[in-house]
Every structure is written in C-alpha cells, then in structure tokens.
N, CA, C and O of each residue as an XYZ file, in Angstrom:
236
protein
N     144.505     90.542     83.897
C     144.811     91.487     84.944
C     144.081     91.068     86.222
O     142.937     90.618     86.164
N     144.722     91.212     87.342
C     144.168     90.793     88.622
C     143.076     91.751     89.088
O     143.156     92.961     88.876
N     142.050     91.180     89.731
C     141.000     91.998     90.325
C     141.494     92.582     91.642
O     142.536     92.179     92.159
N     140.742     93.527     92.176
C     141.144     94.110     93.462
C     141.148     93.046     94.557
O     141.984     93.087     95.459
N     140.204     92.083     94.479
C     140.177     91.017     95.480
C     141.404     90.125     95.375
O     141.964     89.705     96.387
N     141.818     89.840     94.149
C     143.008     89.014     93.951
C     144.260     89.731     94.447
O     145.141     89.115     95.047
N     144.333     91.041     94.190
C     145.482     91.801     94.692
C     145.488     91.834     96.217
O     146.542     91.710     96.841
N     144.304     92.002     96.817
C     144.212     92.011     98.280
C     144.625     90.659     98.857
O     145.304     90.598     99.881
N     144.215     89.578     98.197
C     144.592     88.244     98.666
C     146.098     88.039     98.565
O     146.706     87.436     99.450
N     146.698     88.537     97.491
C     148.151     88.415     97.342
C     148.869     89.186     98.436
O     149.852     88.701     98.997
N     148.383     90.390     98.745
C     148.990     91.166     99.839
C     148.807     90.449    101.163
O     149.723     90.406    101.984
N     147.624     89.884    101.372
C     147.341     89.173    102.619
C     148.288     87.996    102.789
O     148.806     87.756    103.880
N     148.511     87.268    101.710
C     149.391     86.105    101.776
C     150.831     86.511    102.039
O     151.585     85.758    102.655
N     151.216     87.684    101.581
C     152.613     88.088    101.722
C     152.920     88.757    103.055
O     154.088     88.996    103.362
N     151.897     89.068    103.858
C     152.154     89.756    105.120
C     152.609     88.814    106.223
O     153.164     89.267    107.224
N     152.387     87.514    106.065
C     152.839     86.560    107.062
C     152.041     86.594    108.356
O     152.564     86.249    109.415
N     150.776     87.008    108.283
C     149.964     87.104    109.494
C     149.030     85.915    109.658
O     148.072     85.971    110.429
N     149.304     84.866    108.950
C     148.412     83.722    109.022
C     148.465     83.036    110.386
O     147.706     82.097    110.629
N     149.327     83.478    111.260
C     149.343     82.949    112.630
C     148.157     83.478    113.413
O     147.802     82.921    114.452
N     147.532     84.556    112.925
C     146.415     85.182    113.601
C     145.132     84.441    113.239
O     144.756     84.376    112.068
N     144.463     83.883    114.246
C     143.240     83.123    113.999
C     142.152     84.003    113.409
O     141.403     83.556    112.540
N     142.052     85.234    113.861
C     141.011     86.121    113.334
C     141.281     86.473    111.878
O     140.348     86.542    111.077
N     142.548     86.697    111.521
C     142.894     86.938    110.115
C     142.444     85.756    109.256
O     141.835     85.941    108.202
N     142.744     84.558    109.709
C     142.396     83.361    108.951
C     140.887     83.212    108.809
O     140.398     82.860    107.736
N     140.143     83.478    109.885
C     138.687     83.369    109.834
C     138.089     84.406    108.895
O     137.199     84.090    108.105
N     138.570     85.634    108.976
C     138.051     86.698    108.121
C     138.376     86.437    106.659
O     137.541     86.670    105.785
N     139.571     85.959    106.390
C     139.959     85.657    105.013
C     139.147     84.487    104.464
O     138.765     84.494    103.294
N     138.882     83.486    105.298
C     138.070     82.350    104.859
C     136.648     82.810    104.531
O     136.062     82.348    103.551
N     136.096     83.699    105.326
C     134.756     84.233    105.058
C     134.745     85.022    103.754
O     133.784     84.948    102.988
N     135.811     85.773    103.502
C     135.918     86.546    102.267
C     135.954     85.616    101.056
O     135.273     85.851    100.058
N     136.751     84.567    101.160
C     136.857     83.613    100.043
C     135.533     82.883     99.797
O     135.163     82.638     98.649
N     134.822     82.536    100.869
C     133.518     81.879    100.707
C     132.538     82.801     99.985
O     131.787     82.360     99.115
N     132.551     84.076    100.348
C     131.650     85.034     99.700
C     131.983     85.172     98.219
O     131.084     85.244     97.382
N     133.260     85.207     97.899
C     133.670     85.301     96.490
C     133.237     84.049     95.736
O     132.672     84.131     94.646
N     133.507     82.895     96.329
C     133.137     81.632     95.676
C     131.628     81.511     95.507
O     131.148     80.911     94.545
N     130.885     82.085     96.451
C     129.431     82.046     96.379
C     128.848     83.071     95.420
O     127.644     83.076     95.163
N     129.698     83.931     94.895
C     129.244     84.919     93.928
C     128.514     86.102     94.525
O     127.857     86.853     93.805
N     128.620     86.280     95.838
C     127.933     87.398     96.495
C     128.889     88.579     96.607
O     129.695     88.662     97.534
N     128.782     89.488     95.643
C     129.702     90.624     95.597
C     129.576     91.531     96.821
O     130.577     92.057     97.308
N     128.366     91.714     97.316
C     128.180     92.580     98.485
C     128.848     91.979     99.724
O     129.552     92.676    100.455
N     128.629     90.702     99.953
C     129.268     90.039    101.097
C     130.784     90.005    100.932
O     131.521     90.165    101.904
N     131.245     89.796     99.705
C     132.684     89.770     99.450
C     133.298     91.132     99.765
O     134.371     91.210    100.363
N     132.626     92.190     99.368
C     133.107     93.540     99.679
C     133.113     93.811    101.163
O     134.074     94.368    101.694
N     132.038     93.419    101.844
C     131.978     93.602    103.295
C     133.085     92.814    103.991
O     133.700     93.295    104.942
N     133.326     91.605    103.507
C     134.363     90.769    104.106
C     135.748     91.360    103.879
O     136.605     91.294    104.761
N     135.973     91.937    102.699
C     137.258     92.569    102.425
C     137.485     93.749    103.361
O     138.593     93.946    103.859
N     136.438     94.533    103.599
C     136.537     95.653    104.547
C     136.851     95.113    105.945
O     137.667     95.693    106.662
N     136.216     94.018    106.332
C     136.468     93.436    107.656
C     137.913     92.971    107.788
O     138.541     93.180    108.826
N     138.445     92.341    106.738
C     139.847     91.885    106.759
C     140.779     93.075    106.922
O     141.666     93.066    107.775
N     140.576     94.099    106.102
C     141.455     95.263    106.145
C     141.340     96.021    107.461
O     142.344     96.483    108.004
N     140.128     96.150    107.971
C     139.928     96.848    109.250
C     140.622     96.110    110.388
O     141.282     96.719    111.230
N     140.462     94.792    110.400
C     141.112     93.995    111.442
C     142.632     94.158    111.380
O     143.286     94.349    112.405
N     143.178     94.081    110.185
C     144.632     94.197    110.046
C     145.144     95.550    110.526
O     146.193     95.641    111.164
N     144.395     96.585    110.214
C     144.822     97.922    110.678
C     144.757     98.008    112.203
O     145.681     98.509    112.845
N     143.656     97.515    112.776
C     143.487     97.595    114.230
C     144.453     96.668    114.971
O     145.135     97.085    115.907
N     144.499     95.419    114.541
C     145.243     94.413    115.294
C     146.726     94.351    114.970
O     147.542     93.992    115.820
N     147.070     94.702    113.737
C     148.443     94.502    113.294
C     149.113     95.769    112.792
O     150.257     95.736    112.339
N     148.403     96.884    112.873
C     148.926     98.191    112.448
C     149.459     98.152    111.022
O     150.532     98.684    110.739
N     148.701     97.516    110.120
C     149.088     97.457    108.698
C     148.231     98.393    107.906
O     148.391     98.497    106.690
C-alpha cells in the first residue's frame, strides 16, 4: 500500500505543473528529505509543496 508521501508524489506528477520552477524545487527538497530519512523535514517539505500549489496554482 502506498504511503501518504507516495500518494502526494503521484498527485504531483499528474497535475502537469512541472513547468513551475518553484514546484520543481520544492518537490526536489521533499524527495531529498525522504531519501535522507528525515521524517520531520519530509513533512515540512510536503506542507511547503501543498501550500505553494494552493497559493500559486489554486489546487
């Protein structure tokens, strides 16, 4: 079963917003935090991705 981070990544990939440099930077930071095993940073990064998308892209 997919984790919440995996589901969020799948939604992110399907929105087609990869043209946005800030989306790409925030998602890269989120992935680095996950790969580094830092759950707190990964959670903070996920909030940053979602907040940006709501503000910038009305998603």
